[in-house]
N, C-alpha and C positions, 0 to 999 in steps of 0.2 A: 174697635172693640166697643162693647156696650156696658155702661155702668150698671151696677145692681139697682133695682127699683128703689127710688127714694134718695140715692146718693146724689149729691150735687155734681154737675158736669164740670164746673170750674172749681176744683177742690184744692187748689194751692199747689203744694209740692210734696205729694205723697211718695213715700219710698217703699215701705213694706207694711204688711198687715198680719194680724193674727185673728183667727176665728175660733169660737168656742160654742159649746152647747151648755147654756146656763139655765134655761127655762125649767123651773121645777114641775110644771104641768105634765103629768104622765102622758097626755095625748100629744105632747110636743116631741118632735124628733128632728134631728139635723142641726146644723149650725144656726144659731140665733143671736150671737153676739159677735161684733166685729170691732177690733181695735186697729186704728190706722196711725202710723207714724208719719207726721207731716211737719216738715221744717220750713213751711211757708210763713208769711207774715202773720197769719192768723192760725198757725199750726199748733203743734203739741201732740199729745195722744188724744185722738178723738174716738169716743166710744159710741157705737151704734147698736141698736137692737132691732131685730126683725119683728115687726108688729103688724099683724094682718097682711102679710105679704110685702110690706114696705120697710126698707131700712130707715130708721129714724135716729137722728143724732140725739143722744141722751146726755152727754157730758163731754168736756174737753179739759184735759190737764194742760194748761196753757204753757207755751214755750216762753222762755225768758232769755236774758243775756247769758245765762249759764245752763239752760236746758233747751236743747234743740234736737229732738230725737230724729234719727234716720232709720235705723234697723230695729226690728222688733220681732220677738217670738214669745212664746209663753206656754204655761201648763195650767190646767185646771186642777186644783188641789182637792183632796178628799172631802174637805169641808165646804166645797163649792166656791171658794175664793179663787182668784186668778193671780198667778205670779207672772208678770210681764218682764222680760229681759230686754233692755233697750240700750242701743249704742247712742251715746250723746257725744258727737265729735267736736263740740265747741267749748270744751272746758279750757280754762286758761293754762292748764298744765298737761296738755295732750287730750286724749278723749277718754270718756268714762264708760264703763259698763255698769248700768244701773239696774236694780230690781225694783219694780213697783208692785206692791201688794194691793189688789183691788178686792175689797170685801163687799162691794156694793150689790153685786148680783145682777140678775137679768132685768133689763129695762129700768135700772135704777142709776142715779148718778154715781160716779166713782167715789168710793171711800178709800182713797189711795195714800199709801206711805211709800216714799222714794228713799232708797238707800244705795249709795255708791258701793259696788262690790269689787271693782278693779279700775285701775287707771293705766293707760298705755304708756305714760311717761312723756316727758318733753320731746318735741319734734317727732313723735310717732302717733299713729292713729289706729283705732279699731275700725274696720270697714264693714263688718257685719256680725250677726249673731245667729246661731242655730243650736238647736238641741239635738244631741246625738244619742240614740238609744244605747243603753249599756246592758250588760248581763246582770241578772239579779245579784244582790250582795249574798255572800255566803258560798257554800260549796254545793254544787249540783252533781249528784252521782247517778249513774245508770248501771244497770246490769242486764245482760241478755243471755238467753239460752237458745241454741240452734240444734235441732234434732234431724238427723238424716238416717235412712235405713240403708243397708248394704245391698244396693240394687244395681244391676247392669243397665246402662242407658245406651240406646241405639240412636243413630242420626235422626234428626227431625222429631224427636220425641220430647214432649213437654215434661219439665221437671218442676215440682212444686216444693218449696221449702216452707216450713212452718216455724215462726219465731215468736217468742213471747218477750216483750220488753217492758221493764218497769223502771220508773224514775222516782227519785225523791229529792226534795228541796229542803235543805237544812235551815233555810231562812223562814220557812212557814211554821208557825207555832203548832205544837202538837194539839190535836183536837179541833183545828180550824178547817 
């Protein structure tokens, strides 16, 4: 395989990555920020930005004796910050699921806050992390109307049904 342009070829011990679009420039499109979980000797969470077609290392949240990330996923929040969910398997009491809030933005060093949100317990380990889509909160209701006329149909004849379907989402504020 071929590395992305600008990424080092000897990158340590990369496990997983998360990509996001953070560049506020309206002419920018596509993924432009890359977070890599690396548990190698110079690892941690490495943040790259796509600058003029080349991935450039911007910052590294260094690994330590108690922070050695393996699995990573994330979400871009409405305010442009990133919530990274990281499996840290080298806790002294099992493995941790950490959340890292990065408010640094595109092509800026991480302004990161790490919080442990779950621990696997002694002699157990988390092996990965993924975000699973869920249905929106609240009740979603639908109604439909089907109208058909009293018509005789013969073989090989096309039948067309007309239906009108409306949906409402009670989680959406009125007037929005």
